[in-house]
Each structure stands twice: as C-alpha cells, then as structure tokens.
Residue, then its C-alpha position, 0 to 999 in steps of 0.5 A: m474528474a478529468t475529461l478525456k478527448l477522443n483518441s486519447y492515449e492515456l494508459f488509465t482512466q478512473s471509474e466511478n468507484n475509484n478503480p483503474n480502467l484501461g485507457s485507449g493508449f494501453p497496449k493490447n493483450e498486455f494486461i490481465p484482469a487480475k487487480g485488487i485494492v483495499y482501503s482502511d481508516g487506519s489504527t492508533t494502536a499498532v506496535g513494532d517494526n514489522v506490522d501487516m497493516l493491510s492485506l489482499s489475497i492474490d491467486l498467482t497460480n499459472y502466472e509465473g513470469y508475469l509482472l505484479y505491480g503494487w502500491c501502498h500509502t498511509a501516514i505514520a506517527e509514533n505515539s511516544n518518543n520511541s523511534n527515529t524512523a518509520r518505514i512502509r513496504l510491499k510484502l508478498h507471502n505464499g504461506t512459506s516464503t516472503t519477499y519484499f519488493a518496494s519500501q520507503r522510510q522517513g523521519i518526519s513523523v518520528y524524530s521530533n517532539v512535535a510528532w510524539e503524539t497520535n495526531a501528527i501523522a506524516s504521509i508515507g508510501c511506496q510502489g514497485y513491481f515483482a516478476v512472479t517467480n515459480t516460488f510465488a506462482t501460487s496463492c499469496t497474500l500481498y501486505m502493506n507492511g512496516g512500522v517504526n524502528s522499535t519492536t515495542g514502539q506504539f504508532s498510529w497509521g492513517d488515523q489520528g488519536s484525537y480527531t475523527n475528521f474524514d473517518n468512514e469516507t468512501p473510500n477510507a482515507g487512512g491507508t490504501l493497498g493495491f495491485i495490478l498484474f501484467r503480462m511481460 
C-alpha cells in the first residue's frame, strides 16, 4: 500500500477493503456517496455476444444531470474456434431502456489456435461516464456486458477451465464492475 504525505493532493486513496476513499485533493461538494463494486471468479460456460456477466443495482432517482462513472474488467477466451473478436461494455438498463456508455474489443484470446481453449484468457476492460438523463433518473442496473462475435459461441471469462489458481481470493480475481456518481 502506498504511503501518502501530509497535504497530498491525490484524488483517491484505497481503503482496507479495496474501496476508493476521497483524497485531500478531491474538490469539495463535488461527490455524492453513491458508489458500488462487485467481484467474481468468472465462468467457463458463458455463451454468446450479449452476456450480462456482472451487475449492480443503482438508484439514480433525483440524480438527473449527475455523472455516472463506471469501470469493468475481466479476461475472455473462446472455448472452441467459434469467433474472431471479444468485447466488453458498460450497459445501463432501467427496466425499459438501455444505453451503452463504454466498450472495448480485442482479438488476442479468440483469433489464434493457441487461444481456442478455456485456459488462454486475455485481459479486457473498459471505463467511461454517462450524464444521467431523465430517462435513467430511476432505479437501474449497471452491467458488465459482452462476449464473443458468435451468438452460439461458448467462452470463458475471468476463469480458467483447468486451473483453480487464485479462485476464491478476496476480492475475487475473475472480474470487477464498479461505479461512482459525481455531481457536475
């Protein structure tokens, strides 16, 4: 863990349980205490191009105009030769409407005969922000969403099929989804 100096202007520090704390350099009255994070060991049996891998409930009621900053990361590999590209996205859903506000794609884990098995997962992640509109100023769910470019392609995310190394760590090492809400 890093040692902070007095009068440090770091925006965030890290707590004992890996949650972000505001540092002394964070602007006063610009942050609200709406934050969340979830971890997982992942899965070796996901299928498709539009899989909700992790989720967090967020009550955005009365937060129209605020800035929702989200991040997610995992590692993905196709389980057999079914795809050429993997993707990950941040998806916000209010029960009726959906918006995607960050995404990333890669081909390392899917376009090589080395990677056509559950043990060759490759890191992928994205981060971004969304200005909360009236449509989403209600109870919502934030998802780490993605998959491979085959609706029937099986893939592994965050977990290896033949190895249990680092399973059940605290926090889990297979995937992370988090958010912080800011006032603009």
